[in-house]
MILUMKOL-268138 format. One record per residue (C-alpha): residue number from 0; x, y, z. Coordinates in steps of 0.25 Angstrom, whole numbers, plus 5000, padded with zeros to 4 digits. Each point is the difference from the previous one (the first is absolute). Example, Ala and Ser with C-alpha at 12.3 -4.5 7.8 and 13.67 -1.06 7.14 Angstrom:
BEGIN
 torvex   xx   yy   zz
      0 5049 4982 5031
      1 5006 5014 4998
# end
This chain:
BEGIN
 torvex   xx   yy   zz
      0 5115 4942 5003
      1 4994 5010 5009
      2 4998 4994 5014
      3 4990 5004 5011
      4 4985 5001 5001
      5 4991 5011 4997
      6 4986 5004 5006
      7 4989 5005 4993
      8 4988 5006 5007
      9 4987 5004 4993
     10 4990 5009 5008
     11 4987 4997 4993
     12 4986 5004 5003
     13 4996 4987 5005
     14 5013 4995 5006
     15 5015 5001 5002
     16 5008 4989 4992
     17 5014 4998 5003
     18 5009 4991 4992
     19 5015 4995 5001
     20 5007 4999 4987
     21 5014 4993 4999
     22 5012 5004 4991
     23 4994 4991 4988
     24 4987 5008 5001
     25 4992 4988 5006
     26 4989 5004 5010
     27 5004 4991 5012
     28 4989 5005 5010
     29 4988 5009 5000
     30 4990 5004 5010
     31 4987 5009 5000
     32 4993 5007 5011
     33 4986 5005 4997
     34 4996 5015 5002
     35 4986 5006 5001
     36 4994 5012 4994
     37 4991 5010 5008
     38 4989 5007 4992
     39 4994 5009 5010
     40 4991 5007 4989
     41 4996 4996 4986
     42 5012 5003 4991
     43 5010 5001 5011
     44 5011 4989 5001
     45 5010 5001 5011
     46 5011 4992 5008
     47 5008 5003 5012
     48 5015 5000 4996
     49 5004 4993 5013
     50 4992 4988 4996
     51 5010 4999 4988
     52 5012 5001 5009
     53 4994 4989 5010
     54 4996 4991 4988
     55 5014 5002 4994
     56 5006 4996 5014
     57 4991 4987 5000
     58 5004 4997 4986
     59 5015 5001 5003
     60 4999 4993 5013
     61 4993 4988 4993
     62 5012 5000 4990
     63 5009 5000 5012
     64 4993 4988 5006
     65 5000 4992 4987
     66 5013 5005 4993
     67 5009 5006 5011
     68 5013 4998 4992
     69 4995 5006 4987
     70 4994 5012 5007
     71 5012 5003 5008
     72 5008 5000 4987
     73 4992 5011 4993
     74 5009 5010 4994
     75 4989 5009 4994
     76 4985 5004 5002
     77 4991 5005 4989
     78 4986 5006 5002
     79 4988 4999 4991
     80 4988 5008 5004
     81 4985 5003 4996
     82 5001 5014 4994
     83 4993 5014 5002
     84 4997 4998 5015
     85 5002 5013 5009
     86 5007 4998 5013
     87 5001 5013 5008
     88 5011 5001 5010
     89 5002 5010 5011
     90 5012 5007 5006
     91 5005 4988 5007
     92 4997 4990 4989
     93 4987 4996 5006
     94 4988 4996 4991
     95 4989 5010 5001
     96 4988 4993 4994
     97 4998 4987 4993
     98 5005 4999 4986
     99 4991 5003 4988
    100 5002 4989 4990
    101 5001 4999 4985
    102 4985 4996 4999
    103 4995 5011 5009
    104 4991 5009 4991
    105 4996 5011 5009
    106 5009 5010 4994
    107 4992 5002 4987
    108 4998 5015 5002
    109 5014 5002 5004
    110 5005 4995 4986
    111 4994 5011 4993
    112 5006 5010 5010
    113 5014 4994 4999
    114 4999 5001 4984
    115 4995 5014 5002
    116 5012 5004 5009
    117 5010 4992 4991
    118 4995 5002 4986
    119 5013 4993 4995
    120 4997 4987 5008
    121 4998 4991 4988
    122 5012 5005 4992
    123 5009 5000 5012
    124 4995 4988 5008
    125 4995 4992 4988
    126 4987 4997 5006
    127 4986 5005 5002
    128 4997 5003 5015
    129 4991 4989 5005
    130 4994 4997 5014
    131 5010 4988 5002
    132 5012 5009 4999
    133 5007 5005 5012
    134 4999 5015 4997
    135 4985 5002 5000
    136 4999 4991 5013
    137 5009 5010 5007
    138 4992 5012 4995
    139 4988 4993 5006
    140 5006 4999 5013
    141 5004 5015 5000
    142 4986 5003 4997
    143 4992 4991 5009
    144 5010 4997 5011
    145 5008 5013 5001
    146 5004 4997 5014
    147 5008 4988 4996
    148 5005 5006 4987
    149 5006 5012 5009
    150 5009 4989 5007
    151 5005 4994 4987
    152 5015 5000 4999
    153 5002 4989 4990
    154 4991 4992 4990
    155 5005 4987 4995
    156 4995 4988 4992
    157 4997 4987 5007
    158 5013 4992 4997
    159 5008 5013 5003
    160 4994 5000 5014
    161 5003 4985 5002
    162 5015 5003 4996
    163 4999 5012 5010
    164 4995 4991 5011
    165 5011 4989 4997
    166 5012 5010 4997
    167 4997 5014 5005
    168 5002 5005 4986
    169 4990 5008 4992
    170 5003 4996 4986
    171 4991 4997 4988
    172 5002 4993 4986
    173 4997 5007 4987
    174 4989 4990 4996
    175 4992 5001 5013
    176 5002 5015 5000
    177 4994 5001 4986
    178 4987 4996 5006
    179 4999 5012 5009
    180 4997 5011 4989
    181 5012 5007 5007
    182 5011 4995 4991
    183 5006 5007 4988
    184 5000 4986 4993
    185 5008 5004 4988
    186 5011 5006 5009
    187 4999 4990 5011
    188 4999 5012 5011
    189 4989 5005 5009
    190 4992 5011 4994
    191 4999 5013 5008
    192 4988 5004 4992
    193 4993 4987 5003
    194 5003 5001 5015
    195 4996 5014 5001
    196 4986 4996 4994
    197 4999 4991 5012
    198 5004 5010 5010
    199 5013 4992 5002
    200 5015 5004 4999
    201 5012 4992 4996
    202 5004 4997 5014
    203 4988 4992 5002
    204 5005 4990 4990
    205 5009 4988 5002
    206 5013 4999 4992
    207 4999 4994 4986
    208 5008 4989 4995
    209 5000 4989 4989
    210 4994 4987 5004
    211 5013 4992 4998
    212 5008 5010 5008
    213 5004 4998 5015
    214 4990 5007 5009
    215 5003 4998 5015
    216 5004 4988 5009
    217 4991 4992 5009
    218 4999 5004 5014
    219 5011 4993 5009
    220 4989 4995 5009
    221 4992 4994 4989
    222 5012 4993 4994
    223 5003 4994 5014
    224 4986 4995 5001
    225 5002 4992 4987
    226 5014 4995 5003
    227 5007 5009 4990
    228 5014 5003 5004
    229 5000 5012 4990
    230 4989 5010 4997
    231 4995 4997 4986
    232 4999 5012 4990
    233 4987 5004 4995
    234 4997 5003 4985
    235 4992 5011 4996
    236 4989 4990 4996
    237 4988 5002 4991
    238 4985 5002 4999
    239 4993 4987 4998
    240 4998 5000 4985
    241 5015 5005 4998
    242 5005 4989 5009
    243 4992 4990 4993
    244 5006 5005 4987
    245 5014 4998 5006
    246 4996 4986 5004
    247 4996 4997 4985
    248 5012 5006 4994
    249 4992 5011 4993
    250 5011 5010 5001
    251 5003 5003 4985
    252 4993 5010 4991
    253 4987 4993 4994
    254 4999 4989 5010
    255 4985 4998 5003
    256 4991 4992 5009
    257 4986 4998 5004
    258 4997 4997 5014
    259 4986 4993 5001
    260 4999 5001 5015
    261 4989 5006 5009
    262 5002 5012 4992
    263 5006 5001 4987
    264 5013 5007 4995
    265 5006 5002 4986
    266 5014 5004 5002
    267 5011 5004 4990
    268 5014 5004 5003
    269 5005 5013 4993
    270 5014 5006 4999
    271 4994 5014 5002
    272 4989 5008 5006
    273 4987 5000 4993
    274 4988 5007 5006
    275 4987 4992 5000
    276 4992 5011 4994
    277 4985 5000 5003
    278 4997 4985 5000
    279 5003 4997 5014
    280 5013 4993 4996
    281 5011 5000 5011
    282 5014 5005 4997
    283 5009 4997 5011
    284 5015 4998 5002
    285 5005 4985 5000
    286 5007 4995 5013
    287 5013 4999 4992
    288 5008 5012 4995
    289 4998 5007 4987
    290 4987 4992 4997
    291 4985 5004 5001
    292 4987 4993 4997
    293 4986 5002 4996
    294 4988 4993 5006
    295 4985 4998 4998
    296 4992 4995 5011
    297 4986 4993 5001
    298 4995 4999 5014
    299 4992 4987 4999
    300 5007 4989 4992
    301 5000 4987 5007
    302 4992 5007 5011
    303 4989 4999 4989
    304 5000 4985 4999
    305 5001 4999 5015
    306 4987 5009 5001
    307 4993 4991 4990
    308 5004 4988 5008
    309 4994 5005 5013
    310 4987 5004 4993
    311 4998 4987 4993
    312 5005 4992 5012
    313 5009 4992 4991
    314 5016 4999 5001
    315 5007 5007 4989
    316 5006 4986 4995
    317 4986 4995 4998
    318 4995 5013 4993
    319 5011 4999 4990
    320 4998 4985 4998
    321 4986 5003 4994
    322 5007 5008 4988
    323 5007 4994 4988
    324 5016 5000 5000
    325 4999 5010 4988
    326 4987 5009 4998
    327 4993 4998 4987
    328 4995 5015 5000
    329 4999 5011 5010
    330 4989 4999 5011
    331 4987 5007 4996
    332 5001 5006 5014
    333 5009 5012 5003
    334 5005 5002 5014
    335 5006 5014 5005
    336 5010 4996 5011
    337 4999 5013 5007
    338 4997 4994 5014
    339 5009 5010 5007
    340 5000 5011 4990
    341 5010 5000 4989
    342 5014 5006 4998
    343 5005 4999 4986
    344 4995 5007 4991
    345 4988 5006 5008
    346 5006 5004 5013
    347 4986 4998 5007
    348 4999 4995 5014
    349 4985 5001 5000
    350 4995 4993 4987
    351 4995 4986 5003
    352 5000 4987 4991
    353 4989 4991 4995
    354 4995 4990 4989
    355 4993 5004 4988
    356 4994 4991 4988
    357 4993 4991 5010
    358 4988 4992 4994
    359 4991 4988 5005
    360 5010 4991 4993
    361 5013 5005 5007
    362 5008 4990 5007
    363 5009 5000 5011
    364 5011 4996 4991
    365 4998 5012 4991
    366 5000 5009 5012
    367 5013 4994 5005
    368 5006 5002 4986
    369 4995 5014 5000
    370 5008 5003 5013
    371 5013 4995 4994
    372 4998 5008 4987
    373 4996 5012 5008
    374 5013 5000 5008
    375 5007 4998 4986
    376 4993 5012 4994
    377 5004 5008 5012
    378 5015 4996 4997
    379 4997 5004 4986
    380 4996 5014 5005
    381 5014 5001 5007
    382 5007 4995 4988
    383 4993 5011 4991
    384 5003 5010 5010
    385 5015 4996 5000
    386 5000 5001 4985
    387 4994 5014 5000
    388 5011 5004 5009
    389 5010 4995 4990
    390 5003 4986 5006
    391 4996 4988 4991
    392 5001 4986 5006
    393 5001 4988 4990
    394 5003 4989 5010
    395 5000 4998 5015
    396 5002 4990 5011
    397 4987 4997 5009
    398 5001 4998 5015
    399 4990 4999 5011
    400 4990 4990 5005
    401 4991 5002 4988
    402 5011 4996 4990
    403 4999 4986 5005
    404 4987 4999 4992
    405 5004 4996 4985
    406 4986 5005 4996
    407 5002 5013 5006
    408 5014 5002 4995
    409 4995 4996 4986
    410 4988 5010 5001
    411 5010 5011 5004
    412 5009 4997 4988
    413 4989 5001 4990
    414 4993 5012 5006
    415 5014 5008 5001
    416 5005 4995 4987
    417 5014 4996 5005
    418 5007 4988 5004
    419 5001 4997 5015
    420 5011 4991 5007
    421 4997 4992 5012
    422 5012 4999 5010
    423 5007 4989 5008
    424 5001 5006 5014
    425 4993 5013 4997
    426 4993 5001 5013
    427 5011 5004 5009
    428 4994 5014 5002
    429 5005 5013 5006
    430 5008 4993 5012
    431 5009 4993 4990
    432 5003 5012 4992
    433 5003 5007 5013
    434 5010 4990 5003
    435 5007 5002 4987
    436 5001 5015 5003
    437 5006 4996 5013
    438 5011 4992 4993
    439 5003 5011 4990
    440 5001 5010 5012
    441 5010 4991 5007
    442 5008 4995 4988
    443 4999 5011 4990
    444 4998 4990 4989
    445 4995 5004 4987
    446 4985 5001 5000
    447 4998 4991 4987
    448 5009 4989 5006
    449 4991 4998 5012
    450 4986 5004 4995
    451 4999 4988 4990
    452 4986 4996 4995
    453 4993 4987 5003
    454 4999 4990 4989
    455 4988 5001 4990
    456 4993 4987 5000
    457 4989 5003 4990
    458 4996 5010 4990
    459 4985 5003 4997
    460 4998 5008 4987
    461 4987 5006 4996
    462 4989 4991 4994
    463 4998 5005 4986
    464 4986 4995 5000
    465 4996 5009 5012
    466 5008 5013 4997
    467 4989 5006 4992
    468 4988 4996 5008
    469 5008 5005 5013
    470 5003 5013 4993
    471 4984 5002 4998
    472 4998 4995 5014
    473 5010 5010 5006
    474 4993 5012 4992
    475 4987 4996 5007
    476 5007 4999 5013
    477 5006 5014 4998
    478 4985 5005 5000
    479 4998 4995 5014
    480 5007 5010 5008
    481 4993 5012 4995
    482 4987 4993 5002
    483 5003 4996 5014
    484 5004 5014 5004
    485 4987 5005 4995
    486 4992 4992 5010
    487 4998 5009 5013
# end
């Protein structure tokens, strides 16, 4: 039995979550500190990196108060983080401006400029240039804040900055680096051509490592602050989705899951690099060696139901209670869930959503069902994009807050035409996956021995009665995007 404790820290957009995991992989303590987002202009989204550090200190100080012995015995620390953010550092390691976050959309023009300068972008990085990625953000700073860009010595992603602040080491893992548009994703190396297109050089980049590899030690003063007699090892860590996959044991070729959270993700693990083509499919390195993954994203999944709840003034549970446990037919109403634009397959941050098919007889329940189905159709878009890039999913685990609804899961299975599996303890999140990576960095155990999947507690197959009607409804849904884009 491997002894000791392992600490996972997830740097999310809305908060820092820290979990302590013991040698049996049981979460023995957790603490979350909230973060705020600054939006100084429409489409802008920023955070001050020092706020991440302060929140991390508060989270670990809290664990010290409640679980001092467990925190003191931590052997390894893993980081999970929001991807794509641009933290710009000066010569002395100082932060030059607030971090431009993943959901900052100001760099639309710079995406075209980046792909013009780097014509092989999609083949080498595996991804379309999008405003959410790091490279276009840095180009935006270079064009609009040249006095700041002139002082840039290093550019790092959010969790790499937090590691730097806690260890002094500038190191990034492969999965997070994939979301920058600077990585040669197939070769797992920084791309000189991609960096040149951003007016950067290799010297500006942190050292690369695998997510399960050692990547620095905690500063001695912080170790002393939390009663640690020996400074724990940091793991390379992972971007948030890859960390979640590690937590779910999705480390083998073909492992697939759907995350029905605020945004939605369709993930599949691959044993080689498969560029995503022109369907806004992401192709990234996994956080474990010799594995990659493809991913489709819908920007407003459970967020769509939360929005409908606010509009109606009813809580989500009450809205869902108005619906049958299994729908008799698709709703006569269609809903486009483009409340914040859409990622896969449209790569369009400006399109907006809406209902269509409303009549004098339309009920609230029909509109609620349409919201659930619209999100399911958006997942179907992602599934179709993956298939066109050569990756076919026949079954998948389903996680996220929305997966707690048997009705929504049933609708998803019938719309997608695949069997979905609900999991026991499938909500551990990125911090748990980060703790697993910390253990691997310390012990050198085989990845498959540590990253085991949770138990499947239910399997939901497509409803044969609904498969045909949902195919017809999906065809109508596909007409919504071009119609919405035609509206000035």
